[in-house]
N, C-alpha and C positions, 0 to 999 in steps of 0.2 A: 610228681610230674603231671599227672592227670589234672591236678588242681591248677597248675600253671597254665596248661593248655585251655582249660575252661575259662580262666580269667582272661586270657588273650582273646578268646572268641567273643566273650561278653563285651570287652572293650572295643573290638572291631565292629561289633553290632551297634554300639552306641555312636560310632563315628560315621559309618557308612549310611548315606541317605536312603530313603525308601526307594524301592525299585520303580523306575520310570519317572521319578520326581525330577523336575527341571528347576534349576536355580537361576533366577533372573535378577540382575543387579539394577537398582534404580537410583537415580539422583533424587535429591529432595524435591525439586520442582516437579519431576515426573511423578513422583510418589503422591504429592499433594493433588496434582491434577487427577490422578486415578481415584483418589479418595473422594474428590468432589463429584466425579462422574459415576463412580461404581459402588460407593459405600451403601450397603443395603438399608441401614437405619436412616441415613440421610435421605435416601430415596423415598422411604416411607414418610418422612417428615415433609418432603416436598409436596406430597399429595394433599397436605392441609391447604395449599394454595388452590387446588382444584375444588376442594370442599368449599373454600371461601367464595370462589366464583359461582358455585352452584347456589350458595346461600343468597348471593346478590340477585341471581336470576329468580329465585323463589320469592324474594322480597319485592321484585319488580312486577309480579303478576297481578293483574286486576282481578277483582271478584268476578266470579262466573255469573252470567245471567241465569234466570230460571224461567221455566215455563210450567203453567198449570192448566189442566184440562178438567171440565166438569160437565156433568149431565144431570138433569132433574126432570121429574114428571109430576104433573098435578092431576093425574087421573084417578085420584082417590075416590072410591065409592061411585066409579063411573060418572063423575061429574063433567068429564070432557073439558077440563080446564087447560089442556094442551101440555106440550112437552118443550124442553129447551136444552141447549148446550152452550158452553162458554169456553173460551180460551184466553189465557192471561200471560203476558210476558212482563218480567220485572228484573230489577237489578238492585243489589244492596250497595249503597254508597257509604264509604267510610272516610270521612273528611280528615285529611292530614296524616292518616295512619300509614298509607303506602310510602309517602315521602320520608317519614320518620323511620320506617323499617329499612328503606334503601340506604339511608345515611348510616344507620346502625350496622348494616351488613358490610358497607364499605369500610367503616371503621374497624370491624372485625377482621377484614382482609389485610388492612394496613398493620394491625397487630400481629396477624399471622406472618406477614413478611418480616417484621422485626424479630419475632421469635425464631424464625427460620435462620435469619442472619446470625442471631446469637447462638443457635445450635451449631452452625458451621464454625463459629469462632471457637467454641469449646472442643468440637470434634477435631479441628485443625491443630489445636494445642495438644490434645492427647496423642494424635497421630505423630506430630513432630517430636514430642518427647520420647515416644517409643522408638522412633527412627534414630534419635541421638543416643538413646541408651544402648541400642544394638551396636552402633558404631563404637561407643565407648567400651562396651564389653568385649567386642572383638579386638580392640587395641590392647586392652589390659590382658586378654587371654594370650595374645602373642608375646607380651612381655613375660608372662608367667611361664609360657612354654620355653622361651629362650633361657630363662633362669633355671628351669628344670633340666634342660639339656646341659647347661654349664655345670650344674651340680653333679650330674651323672658322669661327665668327663673327669671332673676332679676326684670323684669318689674312685673311679676306675684307676686313675693315675696314682692316687694315694695308696690303693690296695697293692699296686705293683711295687711302689717304692717301699712300703712297710712290710713286705712279705716276710713272714717268720717272726715278726716282732709282736709278741703276745701282750706286752704291757699296754699297747695302744689299741687293743681290740674294742675297748669300750667307746673310744672316739669313733671308730668305724661304725659301730652299731648306732651311735647317735647320728651319724651322717646319713645312714640309710633311713632312719626315722624322719629326719628333716626332708629328705627327698620324697619319702612316701606321703608326707603331709602335703607337699606341693603338688604331687600327682593327684591326690584326692581333690584338691582345690580346682585343678584343671578339669577334672571330670564334672564337677558341679558347675563350673563356669560354662562349659560346653553345653550342658543341659539348659541353663538359663538363657544362653544365646539362641539355642534352637526354639525356645518358647517365644522369645522376642521376634524371631523371624516368622513364627506362626501368627503372632499378633499383627505384625505388619501386613502379612497376606490377608488376614481377616479384615483389616481396615480398608482394603481396596476391594473387598467382596469377591475374592478369588477362591478357588477350590484348592486347598493345600495338599490334596492327594496328588494332584498333577504338577502344580507349579508352586515353588516356594520363592517368595520375593525377599531379597536381602538389600540393605542399603549399601551404596558405594562408600568407601572409606574416606569420607571428607567431613570436615567440621564446619560449623558456622563461625568463622573467625570474625571478630568485631572488636572495635575500640570505641564504642559509643559511650557518650556521657549524657546523663539526664539530670534535669532539675525537678525536684519532687513536686514543686508547686505547678510547674507546667504539665507534669505527667498526670496529676490529679485533674487539672482543668481539661486536658485532652480526653481523659477517660469519661468525664461527665458529659462531654460533647459528642463523643464518638461511639460509646458503648451502645450496642443494640438492645441490651436488656434495660438500660435507662430509657431509651426511646420507647420500648415496649411499656415500661411503667407510665410514661407520660401519655402514651396512647390509651392506656387503660383508664386514665382520668377523662380523656376526651370521650371514650365510649360510655363511661358512666354518666357523663352529662347528656349524651344522646339518649341514653336509656331513661333519664328523667324526662326529657322531652317526649319520648315515645309513650311513657306512662301517662303524661298529661294529655297527650292526644287521644288516649283511650277514654277520656272523660267526655269527648265530643260524641254525641249519640250518633250511631249509624241510623240510616233511614232507607226505606225501600221505595223506589219509584216503579210504578207498574202501569201497563196499558193492556186493556182487555176488550174483548168483543163477545157479546152474547146474542143468541138467536132463539126466538120462541116460535113454536108452531101455532097454527090457527086454533083459537079457542072456540069450541062449539057449544059452550054452555048457553042455554036459552036465556038465562037471566043476565049474563054478562059476556056476550059474544065479543071476539076480538080477532082482527086479521093477523096473518103471519107478520112478524116484525123482528127487527134486531136492534142492538144498542151498543154503543162504545162507552167504556169507562176509563178514566185517567185518574190516578190517585197517588198518594204518598202515605206511608205509615212509619212511625218512629216510636221508640220507647220513651217513657217518661222517667227521667233519672231521679227517682225519689229515694232509692235505697242504696244502690251501688254507683258511687261516684269515683271509684278507683283510688280512694284515699289510701288504702293499705298498699297498693302497688307503687304509688308515688312516694310514700314514706320509705318503702324498702329501697327504691331507686336512689333516693337521697342519701340513705345510710351507706349504700354501696359506693356512692361517689366519695363520701368521706373516707371510707376504707381505702379506696384507690389512692387518695391523696396521702394517707398515712403510709401506705405501702411504698409509694414513690419516695417519700422522705427516708424511709428505712433503706430502700435500694441505694439511694445516694450514699448513705453512711457505709453500707456494706461494700460498695465499689471503692469508696475512698480508703477504707481499711485494707481491701484486697490490693489496691495499687501500692499503698505504702509498704505492705508486706513484701510484694514482689520487688519493689525498688530496694528495700533493705537487703533482700536476698541477693540481688544483682550486684549491689555495691560490696557486699561481703565477699561474694565470689571473686570480684575484681581484685580486692585487696589480697586475697589468698593467692591468686595467680601471680600477682606482682611479687609476692613474698617468695614463691617457689622459683620464679624466673630470676630472682636476685642472686642465685648461686648455690642454693642448698643442694640441688641435684648434682651439680658439678662437684661439690665438696664430697658428697657421698660416694660418687664414682671414683674420686681420687683416693679416698680411704680404702675402697675395695681393691683398686689396683695395687696400692701399697701393700695391703695384706696378702695379696696373691704373690707379690715379689718376695715378701718375707717367708711365705710358705715354701716357695721354690728354692729359697736359700736355706731352708731347714730351720729357720728361726722360730716358727710357730707351728701349731698343729692345724689340721684341716678344719676343725670345728670353729676356730676363730675366723677362718675365711668364710665359712658358711654363715656365721653371725653377721659379718660385714655384708655378705650377699643378701641376706634377709633384710637388713636395714636399707640397703640400696633399693631393693625391689619394693619395699613398702613406700619409700619416698617417691619412687618412680610411679607407683600405683596412685598415690595421692596426687602427684603432679598432673598425670593424665586425667584423673578424676575431676580435678579442679578446672582443667581446660574445658571439659564437656559440661561440668556443672555451671560454668559461666554462660555457655551457650544455652543451656536449659533455662537458666535464670532470665536470659534475654527473651526467650520464647514466652515465658510466663509474664514478664513485664509488658511486652508488646501486646500480648493477648489481654492482659488486664487493662491496657490503655485503649484497646479497641482498634489497633492499627496493626499492619503487617508489612514491615520493611525488611524482611529476612530473605537472604539469598544463600 
């Protein structure tokens, strides 16, 4: 008796939600809107745009001017040659480097935009698939619970009908084993469903201790048909990761230009003013005087002509071109795989809607009638019930599998026309 009470308490503990936890139901559109606004990982990725803007500002800055001050004295051995001071203002000029740096920073920002779009594409796919899986599991859980309740009713009815009949006790034991297995499946499915609800809540960046978000019981119904050639062409035009791969080629070309601009020598322009005090030396006296100087200084590029930097940039450009070709092949394979999965799910759904579910239900109803007439044992009814439940399980699984396949296919295409 104590063991039964303990089992009941543990079962209730698994079903009752956490104290103070609120369940909020969301439609798919509401859910995806919250994902875009509140997902913490996506929020962190968006900061890459701010970083890119900061890099553009950094590249746009001109070189700082400089100022130098000097003092000298010619009073060595009391020769009274006078003293002097000088001030000089100058600036380093880097021809073409600032423009190249700005273009490169702008290219990096465009790349960041493409990568952010692609991140959202993948995030939206994962979030939607989790949403659909939760709806699917809840639907199948209800089917399983209804089957369990039907089995319990029939077992109770059978025990009343066969009271005192010892020969059939083995069938009764087998019936209880069957119902026990179903009950164990229900517990596992409830646990899996709770985890999916936690995942959904996490996708929208909410605290699951206070609020648990669950999807509304709706499916993404569709009867779309696709042409594989058009699907591949759309993906190559619309996928953000392909755009990012193309942008990497552009950036690598800008990097080559930037490396070549480094070969242009920098030079300094300066303007100075010097002041000399009166020279009282008897052999070479001179009055107080000042002077202005204007000059330019530049390095002589004898040794470092940025040859290594240019060669490295050229190799990176070739790498970017090869990565782009590989990206095209990977996208093509991904799209074909998603297309095949969608068409396969569509064929399965058409098969199940052709009448196999109805046939299994008719067999179950007939077995129940034969049981009530005393023609067969309960175990045969439970076998028919198990077959019907399995077909119904597969039927609803295929319904949602087709929806998931549609999500994967449109994600692979780089479009989103799902409601």
